[in-house]
N, C-alpha and C positions, 0 to 999 in steps of 0.2 A: 319647716324645713331651715327657715333662717336662724331662727333661736337655737335649734339644734346644732348647725353648722358653727355657729359663731361662740357657742359655749363650749363645745366638746375640747378645744385645746385649753381654753382657761381652766375647765376641770381637772383634765389630764396634768396639767403642771402644777396646780395647786394641790391635789390630794397624791399624784403620783402613780406609777403603774400598776402598783398593788391594790391600792384602793379604789382604782379606776374599775381594773378588774373584777372587785367585789362587787362594785356598783351595777356592771354590766351583767354579770352572772345572776345578781338578786332581781334584775329586771327580767331575765331571760326565766329563771325557775319559776316566779311569779305569773310569767304569762302562758303558763301551763294551766294556769286556772280558769284560763278561757273555756276549757271544757265544760266547768260548770254550768256554761251559756245554755249547753244543749242542742245549739243552732237556734234557738229562741228567739233570738234578737234578729236575725234573718227573717225569719216567722212574721214576728210584729210589722216588719217592713212590708212584707208581702201583703198582710191581710188588712193592714191599715190601709194600703194604695187598693186593695179589691173592696174592702167597706165605702172609701172615698169614693169609687166609680160608680159604685152600684147605689149611694146613697143611704147605707143602711146603719143607723146609729145603734139601734140595738145589739147588732153584731161588734161594732166598737166597743161599746160600754164592757160587756163580758168579756171581750179580749183584754182590754187594758185592766179590768180589774185582777183577773187571773194573773197576768203577768205582773202587775205590781206585787201582788202577795209571794207569786213564786219568787222574784228577783230578791224580795226582802229575806226570804230564807235562804238561798243561795249565798248572800253577802253574809249571814251569820256564820254559815260555815266555811266559806273562806276565810273569815277572822278568826274560827277555832282552828283550822287547818295551819296558820301560820306558824306557832310554837312546833308542830311536828314536821313542817315542811324544812325548818331550820335545822333541826336534829338529823334529818335523813341527809340534808344536804351537808351537814358537818361530815358525815362519814363517808360520802362519795367522794367529794372535794376537798384536796388538802389545804387547810389555810392556816398560816403561821399562829403560836398559840396567843401571841402578843395581839393578832388582828382579829382573834376569835369573835370577843365584846362588840365590836364595830362591826363584822360581818353579821353577827346575830340581830343586832338592832336595826342594821339595814333591811335586812330581809322582813322583818317585822313590820317595819314602816311603811315597806312597799307593797308588803300585803293589806295592810290597812287602807292605804290609797287605792289599791284594787278592787277594793271589797265596796268603796264608796261609788266608784264609778259603775261596778256592777249594778248594785241597788237601783242606781238611774240609768240603767240600760232600757226599760221600759219609754222613757221620756225622750232620750236620742233617737232608738229606734222609730218612735211615732213621729217626730221631726223629719226624720228621712221618709217614712211612708208617705207624710204629706206634701214631700218635695220642698221643704223649707230649708233650704241648704245655706241661705243668708244668715239664718239663725244659728243653725250649728256653727258655720264657720265663723261668725261673729265671735261666739263664745270659746270657741278655739283658741281665736287668736288673741283674745283676753288673756284667757289661761295661761297661754305660752309665753306672752309677755310679761305677765305678773310673776310666773315662776322664774323666768329667766331674771327680774330684776332681783327678787327675792334669793336667786342662787348667789349670784354674784355679791349682793350685801353680807350673805352669811358667810359667804370663804375669804372675803376680805376682811371681816371682824374675828376670824379665827375658827369659825362653827365647826370648819371639818365636814366629813362625808356625811355623818350624822346629821347634822344642823340641815346641811343641803337637803338630803332627803326629807326631813322633816317638815319642810316646809309646804312640800306637795299635798301634805294631808289637809290644812286649812282651806288651800287654792280648790284641791278637789270639792270639798263641801260648800263652798262658796258657790262655785261654777254651777254644780247640779242642783243646787238651792234654787238658782237664778234661772237655770234652764225648766223647771218646774213651774215657777210663776209665769214665765214668758209663754208657756205652752198654754195654761189656762188662758192668758189674754189673747192668743191667736186663735184658737178654735176650742171652746169648752168641750164639743162632743168627743173630742179627742184626747183630753186632758185625763190626768192621772187620777186614779180612784182605786177606793177599796172593796165596792161592791157594784153590781152582782157578780160574784166568780160565777163559771160555768165550767162543768166536767168535759163538755163538747169544746170549750175552746181549748181546754189544757191539751185533749187530745191531740187538737188539730195542730199545736204549736208542737207539742214532742213528736207526733208523725213527722211534720213537715221537717223538723231539726235534726230527725235521726241520722239522715242521711250528710247533713252539713256537719255534724258532731264529728263523724268520720272524715270530711273533708278538714274540718279543726286540727283534727290529728295529724293529720298529714302535713298540712301546712305548718305546725309545730314541729313536727321532726324535719321538715325541709329547711325552715327559716331559722328555728330557733335550738337546735341541738349542737351545733358546731362548737359553740362556745363551751357547752359543757363536756364536751369530747375532749376540747381543748384543756379544759381546767382540768379535767381528769386524768387524762393522758400525759399532759406535759407538765403546766403549771399556770396558776393565776397570771402571773406576770406575762406570760405569753398570750393571755386572752385580748389584751389591749390592741396590740397591731392588728390581729385579726379583727377585732370588733372596728378599728379605726376605717379597715378597709371595707368593711361591708356597710359601715354608715355613710361613706363614699359613694360604694355603688348602689346604694339604696336611693340616692336624691332621683334618678330618673323615675324609679319606680313610685315615689312619695308624689311625684307632681301629676304622672298619669292615673294616680288612684284618686285623686280629686275629681278626676271624669268619671272613671269606672263607679264610684260610690250612687251615682245617680241612675244606672242602669237596672238594678234591680226594680224599684218602685216602677219604672218605665215599661221594664218586661211584663211586668205582674198586669199592669192597666190595659196593655195590648194583648195579653193572652187572654182576658177578662171580656175584652170589648172589640179587640182588632181581628186579624185575619192572619192564618199561616206566611203569606206574602209579607206582611207586614213585620213579622218575627224574623225574616230573612232580611229584610232590610236593615233592622236594627242591628242584627249581628255583622252584617259586612260594614256597614257605616262604622260602629263601633270599635270595631277590630282595626280597622282602617285608622280610624284616629288616634286609638291607643298606640299603634306602632309607629305612627308619624311623631306622638308626643317621645316615644322611648328610643327610636333610632338616633335622632340627633345627639340628645342628652347623653345616650350609652355611650356614642361614640366620643363625645366629647371627655366625659369621664374616664374612658380607657386610654386614650391618646395622650392627654395630660395629667395621668394620675400622679407619674412620679413627682411633676413640679407641684401639683396640687397638694401631695402629701408633706411634701418640703416645706412651701408656704403656710399649709395650713396647721400642721402640728409637729414641724420640726425636720430637717435633714436626715437624721438617723432613721425614721419611717419609711425614707425615699425607696429604699429596696423591697418594700412592701408592693409596689406598684403592681408586680404580677399577679397578686392576690385580687386588686379591684378589676383587672382585665379578666380575669375566671369568673369571677362574681356577679360584675355588669352583664356578662354575657348569660350567666345563668338567671339573673335578673328580669332579663328580656324575655328569654323565654318563659320564666315563670308567668310574667305579667301577661303575656300576649294569649294567654288562656282564659284568662278572666271574665272577658267580655261572653265567652261560649258558657260559662257557668253561669253568669248571672243570667243569659237567656232563659238557659234550663232551670236554672232555679225558680224564676218567674211561671215557667210553664209546669214547674212541680216535678221535674224529671233529671235530677239531680245525681240519682243513686251512682249511674256508671260513671261520674266524673268523680264523686268519694272514692270510690273503690281503686279507680287508676291513680288518684291522687296518694291514696295510703298504699299502695304497693312502690310508689316514688318515693315516699318518705321512709319508708324501711330501705330500702335500697339506698337511699341517702346515709342514713346512719351507719349501715353496715359498709359501706365504701369507705366512708369517714374513719371508721374504726380500725378498716383494714389498712389504710394508706397516711394515716398519721405518723405510726412508726417510722417506717422508711423514708415517708416525703414531708412530714411535719406537716406546717400551716397551708402549704400549697397542695399536700395530699388531701387535708379536708375540704379545700374549696374544689378540687378536682371531683371530690366524692360529692359535692352539691351538683357539680355542673352535669355530670353524666347523666342521672336519671331526670333530672328537670327538662333536660334538651328531649331525650329519649321520649318522656311524656307530652310533650309539645308535639311533636314532628309523627310519631307514630300511633297516638291515642287522640288528643285533643281535636287536632285539625281533620283528620278523616272521617272521626266518629261526627262532629259538627255538620261537615258537608254532607253526610248521608242521610243523617236524621231531619235533618232541616231541606233537605233536596235541592242542594246548592252545587250546580257543577262545577267542577274543579276549574275550569277556564274560566267561569266567572268570578272565582275568588282570585285566581292570577291576575285578573284585568281589574278588577274593583279595589283590591286589597294589596296584593303583592307589588305589582308593578308601580303605582303611584308612590309607596312606601320607600320602596329598595332603589329605584334610580336616583332619586334626589340624594341617597347616602353617598354615592359615588363622589360627585364634587366636593360634599362634607368631609368626607376621607382624606380627600386629596389636599384638603387646604390643612387640614389638622397634622397630616404627615408631614407638608412642605413648613409648617411652622417648627415642627420638631427637630427640623434637620438645622434650622438657624442655631447660630452661635450666640453667647449670652447668657447671663444669670437668669433666672427664673424671676417674674416680678408679677404681681397682680393684675397690673393695667396690662402686661402682655397677655396673660392668661384670659381676663374679660375680653380682651380685644380679639384675641382668638377664636374663643368659645362663640361670641357674638356675629363674628363674620361667617363660622362655619355654619352656625345656625341659622342665619339668615340667609344663607345660599341654600341650605335644605329647606327652609319654610317657602322661600320663592318658589323652586323646583315643585315642590308638594302643590302648592296653590295654583300653578300653572296648569297641573296635570288636567285633562279633561275630566277624570273622574270626581276630582275635588272641587265641582263645581258648586255644590251645597257648603261645603266648609268656605268656598272663595266667596260666596254671596253672605254670609254670617260676618267674616272678617270685612268685607267692604262695607256692609250696615255699620259694624261699630266705628270704624273709621268715618262715615259721613256724620253718626250721631256725634263723636267727639268734636270733630270739626265745626259743626253747626252749633254745639254748645258754646263753642270759643273760650276764650280768657276772660275770666271775670275780676 
């Protein structure tokens, strides 16, 4: 998150709005390659967690060998599809003739990096299934920092957009090779292997992944089509301000996503060895924590959006603050559904969520196309907001409470009250800070955000319902105090 936040203005001002728009659109277009996954990545997480809980090594061997061969083939398909994607994109999105070679090269390089990461999906999914997030996070941090350093160096020596994107290829190769080696040292039972493959394992992965593929289509429609609509209906240059607002509004989601990632293997293990009451507790606690992470960060992003944009990328983008407010609201609604989705994935009953997400995604694209003409970028943002909020309020919440047999009163008491009440003083501090005179500064923004977030955190932890979270935080503080300075 930090490297993305710090690099974005540097990249924008180094390559210009048009090249920045090309880069954003290339990543958006290639992200549709995630459909090649067919939901099998999440299936690996689930079944590795199941096999680990039961101690079934033979099942793990068949699953991972089958997945390794499948993803190797999918990666080759992705590489072969690169030139075709480049041709199709050139017909849909108007690019200046002088920029066409750059756009084509960038798209091919982004596709190659995606294919490398796709081939290594069994490794990263296995580490998640084993709940070794210490390893996956360490690899991610090192990869992100390496990419950031190389990006700065390439742009400073005049390597341009193509050079900047090219460095991601060797970084991806190295990172995934290290992941393979580390997994072999961590647990040879779950290491990458080519045999024995199994048709049964293939059927299990694809049948589980079918509904997830529908959900992936929906997520892409909800999160990755807006920039394409803008590039096709407006201009590539117009993609830049929208993408900047999107990145700022996604910061709360990026933080809460690190917590949400652990839910699928936990839900899978609980479903295999636990009770319905355990699943209910998992849903209530995980949703409460997710909202507690999203609310203060989302409020800071919304209330401070104009000043953040000015300090981050320049005063000329200050007027796009309204986009941040709309998109951060959509992001909170979107992310609030993920704990329920993870629980039902662990139970193998994700189908209704996939269908609802697909309907929401189609509505998103339709509304964006209808509203982009009369309302421009704001219309596209509103087209994202309406179906996302409707899905969260009218489907995900009621459906989950009904299927898990959770009374609405329990959800109100254990989730909504402890997360929404602290939002009042948090919003009051942010509103009062916005009324103060003076030019924006990073010191002022950080201090305001820290004060507002701190007020929310204290209010949340003091809630009687948050006793588990309070115990965890207290234990962490005591351990840190006991360690002391060295």
